[in-house]
FIDO-942283 format. One record per residue (C-alpha): z, y, x. Coordinates in steps of 0.02 Angstrom, whole numbers, plus 50000, padded with zeros to 5 digits. Layout:
// FIDO-942283
       z       y       x
       Z       Y       X
...
//
This chain:
// FIDO-942283
       z       y       x
   48352   49053   43380
   48369   49229   43452
   48555   49199   43479
   48517   49040   43577
   48391   49131   43685
   48512   49273   43717
   48650   49151   43765
   48529   49058   43878
   48475   49220   43960
   48655   49274   43987
   48697   49105   44064
   48547   49115   44179
   48591   49293   44227
   48772   49248   44264
   48717   49099   44369
   48598   49210   44466
   48735   49339   44496
   48855   49201   44552
   48727   49130   44674
   48690   49305   44739
   48876   49338   44764
   48899   49173   44856
   48750   49214   44965
   48821   49386   45006
   48992   49313   45046
   48912   49184   45161
   48814   49319   45250
   48971   49423   45270
   49069   49277   45342
   48926   49236   45461
   48910   49417   45518
   49100   49430   45539
   49101   49272   45642
   48961   49338   45753
   49059   49500   45779
   49216   49405   45831
   49121   49291   45949
   49031   49441   46026
   49197   49530   46048
   49274   49379   46136
   49123   49361   46250
   49132   49544   46304
   49320   49563   46311
   49395   49620   46476
   49574   49608   46539
   49681   49757   46488
   49766   49753   46659
   49626   49730   46786
   49461   49728   46690
   49412   49550   46740
   49337   49427   46612
   49459   49337   46496
   49448   49169   46409
   49541   49091   46261
   49696   48991   46300
   49761   48845   46197
   49682   48909   46035
   49830   49023   46000
   49744   49188   45969
   49772   49247   46148
   49655   49271   46295
   49704   49243   46477
   49631   49340   46622
   49535   49231   46745
   49588   49344   46890
   49767   49408   46867
   49831   49287   46735
   49881   49422   46610
   49882   49368   46427
   49779   49482   46314
   49779   49492   46124
   49616   49483   46027
   49632   49638   45919
   49625   49612   45732
   49668   49427   45729
   49857   49425   45725
   49887   49483   45546
   49781   49340   45477
   49856   49212   45595
   50044   49227   45570
   50053   49321   45404
   50180   49450   45463
   50205   49605   45355
   50258   49755   45458
   50378   49883   45385
   50384   50067   45426
   50559   50049   45497
   50614   50038   45679
   50692   49876   45735
   50850   49850   45836
   50768   49788   45995
   50628   49819   46117
   50482   49700   46137
   50519   49570   46273
   50333   49558   46307
   50271   49737   46322
   50428   49844   46310
   50385   49943   46154
   50509   49966   46014
   50498   49827   45886
   50482   49865   45701
   50560   49773   45556
   50445   49648   45471
   50443   49521   45333
   50390   49342   45368
   50384   49249   45203
   50508   49374   45127
   50630   49345   45270
   50673   49491   45384
   50622   49482   45568
   50556   49604   45699
   50380   49617   45768
   50283   49715   45899
   50143   49827   45840
   50054   49805   46007
   50060   49622   46060
   50109   49565   45883
   50238   49439   45939
   50386   49405   45824
   50573   49402   45858
   50681   49290   45749
   50862   49247   45736
   50874   49061   45769
   50928   49012   45593
   50790   49119   45517
   50660   49038   45629
   50719   48864   45577
   50710   48911   45393
   50535   48984   45405
   50466   48834   45501
   50542   48714   45374
   50471   48810   45226
   50298   48834   45300
   50276   48655   45355
   50343   48588   45191
   50225   48694   45085
   50070   48687   45196
   49919   48617   45102
   49783   48650   45229
   49700   48535   45355
   49813   48470   45492
   49763   48524   45667
   49785   48417   45821
   49890   48515   45947
   49801   48576   46102
   49879   48547   46273
   50003   48678   46331
   49938   48795   46466
   50054   48773   46616
   50040   48960   46652
   50130   48998   46489
   50285   48900   46542
   50299   49004   46700
   50316   49168   46606
   50488   49247   46603
   50545   49376   46478
   50712   49463   46463
   50810   49441   46303
   50799   49605   46207
   50985   49596   46167
   51075   49537   46326
   50930   49572   46447
   50950   49405   46534
   50798   49292   46561
   50755   49193   46407
   50720   49007   46419
   50530   48979   46407
   50495   48805   46342
   50388   48704   46225
   50445   48696   46045
   50534   48531   46015
   50446   48501   45849
   50260   48484   45807
   50126   48597   45876
   50142   48609   46065
   50196   48790   46040
   50279   48885   46182
   50431   48987   46131
   50560   49095   46219
   50740   49075   46168
   50907   49151   46214
   51044   49025   46181
   51179   49157   46205
   51110   49281   46077
   51029   49150   45962
   50861   49241   45967
   50687   49164   45975
   50527   49252   46025
   50356   49188   45974
   50192   49255   46041
   50054   49289   45917
   49981   49130   45843
   50126   49015   45890
   50202   49013   45715
   50038   48960   45636
   50013   48830   45772
   50179   48752   45720
   50136   48766   45535
   49966   48681   45546
   50008   48545   45673
   50003   48362   45627
   50168   48272   45605
   50314   48259   45485
   50313   48392   45350
   50488   48371   45277
   50583   48422   45432
   50769   48397   45457
   50864   48561   45440
//
């Protein structure tokens, strides 16, 4: 009898602790969400100080006045799952000019910017990562948002040959905007574009 009561008490205690933990996690997520929303609402352009608003759901904010794209600090690591290494890369960032650092994207070597958090891939590496991510994705598909025309007007120099890269929409799912140098076989993705491609509706087993 005593053993039954003890087991019942332990079960009740464990259930109570579990409920309390779930409640605390829910509160944390709610508070974190409020902090992010508040940050977005108060964020100012890094170039001119004017208000910014989200563009195309890609983790970037665009200035309403000068058109500069701004990064919402603290979101990129969770969006694209890029692991930065403490090693300098071979190229400079085509977006902000800083030196890129080597990085792992799904155990494949690439280069990324510690400031704007864009990623530079060799073309074959980019194709492999997209194929693997879309094939293994188990989350909820997301309907692509329309491409912001302002993004297609941006021009960046290839970090290798220093000629203008071709800015265009990705030809596969996701309505992502990418910059590619056909001469050097390099592809630049702004923060959030890789995950946009990964989560987009459409065929999962892509042709290599």
